N, C-alpha and C positions, 0 to 999 in steps of 0.2 A: 255587763260592765257598767259601773256607776259613772254617771256623767258629771257629778259635782253639783247637781241640782237637788234641793230639798225644800220642803214646806214646813220646816220647824218653826219659823217665826210666825207665819200666818197660815193656818190650815187651808189647803186648796190653792194657795198662791206660791207656786214654785219660784225659787230664785237661786242664782249661782252662789256658791259658798263665798265668792269674792265680793258679793253684793252688786256685781255688774248687771245691768239690765239685759234681758234677752227677749227677742221677739219671735224667733223661729222656734217651732216645735214640731215633733213628729210622733205624737201620741198614737198608740194603737187604739183601735175602736173600743170604746167603753172605758178608756183610761184617761186620766188617773181616777181610780175608784176608791182609794183609801179603805180597802177591804178590812173589816173588823177594826176600823179606826187606828190602824197600826202601820200604814204604809206611807212613809215620808221621804223616801229616796227614789230618784228617777234613774232607771237603767235602760240600756239598749238590749232588746231581746235578740233572739237568733235570726230574725228576719229584718233587723234594723229599725224596728219601731220602738218607741219609748213606753215604759210601764212604770208604775210606782210599786215599790216593794218595801218590806220591812227592813229598816236600816241595821237591825241587829245581826243580819247574816253577813258572812264574809264575802266581799265582792272585790274583783279587780277594779281598778280605777283608771280613767282616762286623764292624762296629765297634759296641760298646755304649757308650752315654753314660748317666751317672747324672743 
């Protein structure tokens, strides 16, 4: 599931698509790794940890409502 985080603006510096700041993270060991310089979207894996993946794949998204 895509979290709404990406590092499109500055490689290696993930931020929310809303530009809001975030301080909490739950990266899996060794992540984010930007494998093949092509992973810019943060997702939650099957054990609840975050990983960076290629944004070109089709992903479900997490939506926040106020």
